[in-house]
N, C-alpha and C positions, 0 to 999 in steps of 0.2 A: 549559548543557546541558539538554535535556529530560529529564523524568522518564520512566520506562518506561510509566506509565499515560497520558501525553500521546502518546507514540509509538504505543502500541496503540490509542488513540481515533483517531488520524490514520489508522493502517493500516485499521481498521474502517471509517471513512468513505470512503476510497478504494475499498475492496472493494465497498461498496454502491453507490457511483457507477458503477464498472466494471460492475456486474451490471444497472444500470439499462437498461431497454429503449432508451431515448432515446440511450444512449451507443453509437452503432453505427458510428461513423467508425473504420475500421480502424486509421489512424495514431494516434488518440488512445487507442484500447484497447491498442495495443502499448506506447505510452509508459506508461500507467498499470500495465501488466503488469510492465514493467521496474522502474518505480518500487516497486511492491508487493513483488517479489522482493527488491529491495535492502533494503528495510526489514525483511524476514524475515531476511536474512543479518545485518544489524545486530543485531537481537534475539537470534539464535542466538549470535553471537560474544560478546555481553555476558554470556551465561549459561554459557559454557564454562569 
């Protein structure tokens, strides 16, 4: 299992990638949005 720091680092990386101007293909943006949302839910559940 990955540590919280590793998960947060990956989350921030994906967030930066999604915000990059070159990442403009709608399907890719949607996929990253879902992945980013899922990571947020995992982090929330672990801290409940």
